[in-house]
C-alpha positions as a printed Julia matrix, in Angstrom:
236×3 Matrix{Float64}:
   7.17   24.17  -12.21
   6.75   25.17   -8.55
   5.88   22.57   -5.96
   2.46   22.43   -4.39
   2.29   23.62   -0.78
   3.97   21.14    1.52
   1.26   21.26    4.19
   2.07   18.93    7.07
   4.75   17.08    5.13
   8.38   18.09    5.2
   9.7    19.84    2.13
  11.96   16.87    1.36
   8.96   14.51    1.48
   7.09   16.79   -0.89
  10.01   16.83   -3.34
  10.3    13.04   -3.09
   6.63   12.67   -4.02
   6.98   15.11   -6.89
  10.06   13.42   -8.33
   8.58    9.95   -7.79
   5.51   11.02   -9.73
   7.59   12.41  -12.59
   9.67    9.22  -12.83
   6.57    7.01  -12.65
   4.89    9.11  -15.36
   7.86    8.54  -17.67
   9.08   12.12  -17.78
  12.55   10.56  -17.91
  12.9     7.13  -19.47
  14.68    4.2   -17.83
  18.39    4.69  -18.48
  18.01    8.42  -18.99
  19.82   10.94  -16.82
  17.6    13.23  -14.77
  18.33   16.99  -14.63
  21.1    18.23  -12.37
  20.47   19.26   -8.77
  20.75   22.88   -9.83
  18.2    22.47  -12.63
  15.77   20.57  -10.42
  16.13   23.1    -7.62
  15.24   25.91  -10.04
  12.41   23.91  -11.57
  10.87   22.99   -8.22
  11.8    26.29   -6.55
  13.54   24.66   -3.58
  17.09   24.52   -2.31
  19.72   22.19   -3.77
  20.13   20.42   -0.41
  16.44   19.56   -0.46
  16.75   18.12   -3.97
  19.87   16.19   -2.95
  18.1    14.55   -0.01
  15.04   13.71   -2.11
  17.22   12.12   -4.79
  18.99   10.06   -2.12
  15.62    8.72   -0.97
  14.74    7.6    -4.5
  18.21    6.11   -5.0
  17.7     4.09   -1.82
  14.25    3.07   -3.06
  15.78    1.69   -6.25
  14.2     4.12   -8.68
  17.36    6.14   -9.36
  21.07    5.39   -9.44
  23.89    7.89   -9.05
  27.11    7.49  -11.03
  30.02    9.53   -9.81
  30.99   12.12  -12.37
  28.09   11.23  -14.68
  24.91   12.18  -12.86
  21.79   10.37  -11.66
  19.9     7.96  -13.9
  16.47    6.34  -13.87
  16.62    2.59  -13.24
  12.95    1.89  -12.48
   9.67    3.72  -12.87
   8.14    1.76   -9.96
   8.86    2.44   -6.29
   8.97   -0.91   -4.43
   7.9     0.81   -1.21
   4.82    2.22   -2.91
   4.01   -1.22   -4.34
   4.27   -2.68   -0.86
   1.9    -0.06    0.49
  -0.54   -1.03   -2.25
  -0.35   -4.68   -1.22
  -0.87   -3.73    2.42
  -4.01   -1.82    1.46
  -5.38   -4.82   -0.46
  -8.38   -6.75    0.81
  -8.31  -10.29    2.2
  -9.55  -11.81   -1.06
  -6.81  -10.09   -3.07
  -4.19  -11.33   -0.63
  -5.54  -14.89   -0.83
  -5.54  -14.85   -4.63
  -1.93  -13.68   -4.67
  -1.02  -16.32   -2.08
  -2.52  -19.03   -4.3
  -0.48  -17.83   -7.27
   2.77  -17.75   -5.31
   2.35  -20.76   -3.06
   0.96  -23.16   -5.64
   3.96  -22.63   -7.89
   6.3   -22.77   -4.9
   4.79  -26.1    -3.87
   5.27  -27.45   -7.4
   8.95  -26.53   -7.32
   9.36  -27.72   -3.74
   8.2   -31.2    -4.7
  11.27  -31.66   -6.89
  13.8   -29.49   -5.05
  13.1   -29.93   -1.34
  15.67  -31.18    1.11
  15.06  -33.1     4.37
  15.6   -29.93    6.43
  12.75  -28.24    4.55
  10.31  -30.96    5.59
  11.6   -30.74    9.16
  10.76  -27.02    9.21
   7.23  -27.65    7.93
   6.67  -30.39   10.49
   8.02  -28.27   13.36
   5.74  -25.35   12.44
   2.66  -27.59   12.33
   3.52  -29.23   15.65
   4.06  -25.85   17.33
   0.76  -24.6    15.97
  -1.11  -27.71   17.14
   0.09  -27.1    20.7
  -1.88  -23.84   20.76
  -5.19  -25.47   19.85
  -7.96  -26.55   22.2
  -9.86  -29.84   22.01
 -11.95  -28.47   19.13
  -8.88  -27.56   17.12
  -9.36  -23.83   17.7
  -6.6   -21.46   18.85
  -7.0   -19.71   22.17
  -8.1   -16.1    21.65
  -5.0   -14.91   23.48
  -2.61  -16.75   21.18
  -3.85  -15.69   17.74
  -0.66  -13.78   16.91
   1.57  -16.74   17.83
  -0.78  -19.18   16.09
  -0.6   -17.06   12.94
   3.19  -16.9    13.28
   3.5   -20.69   13.18
   1.14  -20.89   10.2
   3.2   -18.33    8.3
   6.36  -20.24    9.21
   4.87  -23.36    7.62
   4.02  -21.54    4.42
   7.41  -19.81    4.33
   9.05  -23.22    4.7
   7.04  -24.45    1.7
   8.11  -21.44   -0.38
  11.75  -21.69    0.67
  11.72  -25.41   -0.16
  11.39  -24.32   -3.81
  14.98  -23.01   -3.5
  14.24  -20.07   -5.76
  15.82  -16.92   -4.34
  13.52  -14.56   -6.25
  10.41  -16.4    -5.09
  11.64  -16.49   -1.5
  12.44  -12.76   -1.53
   9.03  -11.92   -2.99
   7.18  -14.03   -0.45
   9.22  -12.7     2.47
   8.33   -9.17    1.34
   4.67  -10.21    1.02
   4.44  -12.18    4.28
   3.58   -9.17    6.47
   0.36   -8.73    4.49
  -0.29  -12.47    4.74
   0.15  -12.31    8.52
  -2.2    -9.35    8.89
  -4.9   -10.98    6.77
  -4.51  -14.26    8.67
  -4.86  -12.68   12.11
  -7.98  -10.88   10.88
  -9.43  -14.13    9.54
  -8.66  -16.05   12.74
 -10.67  -13.53   14.72
 -13.66  -13.78   12.36
 -16.18  -16.5    13.25
 -17.48  -16.52    9.68
 -14.09  -17.64    8.36
 -13.21  -21.36    8.3
 -10.66  -22.51   10.84
  -7.22  -23.69    9.81
  -7.32  -27.41    9.07
  -4.15  -29.32    9.84
  -5.18  -32.09    7.49
  -4.87  -29.71    4.53
  -1.43  -28.61    5.68
  -0.3   -32.16    6.3
  -1.58  -33.2     2.85
   0.53  -30.45    1.29
   3.61  -31.54    3.18
   3.05  -35.18    2.15
   2.57  -34.16   -1.49
   5.84  -32.24   -1.45
   7.63  -35.14    0.24
   6.29  -37.53   -2.43
   8.12  -35.61   -5.15
   4.94  -35.22   -7.25
   4.82  -31.59   -8.46
   1.25  -31.79   -9.75
  -0.02  -33.25   -6.47
   1.82  -30.56   -4.53
   0.36  -27.84   -6.74
  -3.17  -29.19   -6.23
  -2.69  -29.52   -2.47
  -1.46  -25.93   -2.16
  -4.45  -24.61   -4.11
  -6.9   -26.74   -2.12
  -5.5   -25.49    1.17
  -6.18  -21.85    0.28
  -9.33  -22.4    -1.76
 -11.45  -22.96    1.36
 -10.8   -19.53    2.94
 -11.04  -17.85   -0.48
 -14.53  -19.28   -1.02
 -15.56  -18.14    2.47
 -14.35  -14.61    1.74
 -16.18  -14.55   -1.59
 -19.4   -15.71    0.11
 -19.11  -12.94    2.7
 -18.49  -10.33    0.02
 -21.5   -11.57   -1.96
 -23.72  -11.13    1.13
 -22.64   -7.52    1.43
């Protein structure tokens, strides 16, 4: 099977895409060894060095794993980088719905696992954010990026207060999309402004040790912007 023309991409990039597609399509099952460099080079009609570099990319991505003396094996049919690109292409509503799923459960866990330092981080983020607001509680147009940064820091503190390494890693990976969506929302007059009362209520609920109250507070905090987004989408 010869490769399609590389076009503006490098040949290695083209081979990476081809192999990624074959792995994702299940041409080789998880745990199965892929063909040798020589076999792939003949199949794709490229040099062995090109195949070697492409395989290294997919090993680094976590889709393949090389075992010295044994060959290269499939460990995952999903490329985390491609998943991340999909999240980054998602709309604001999709990001908010995913945030609700992650942050509500994080808040529930945080209520029973938090430590004093976690609450200190939340409080510091809210205080820093409040310093950027005018008398009407709105951020200055020139400080939207920093304002968003402090808001994300608050939410990251909530997630990390759950003391679940998998949840923290997932949210850290996801936070760039959260930041982008937040900056966009802050610059949109049709979107509701950030309300410190909602954030403070979440922090108090976590501090109280009541997981159900914390879960409800986290959902309520994000429900307002989600409803605004849904109203805007309905108008269009």
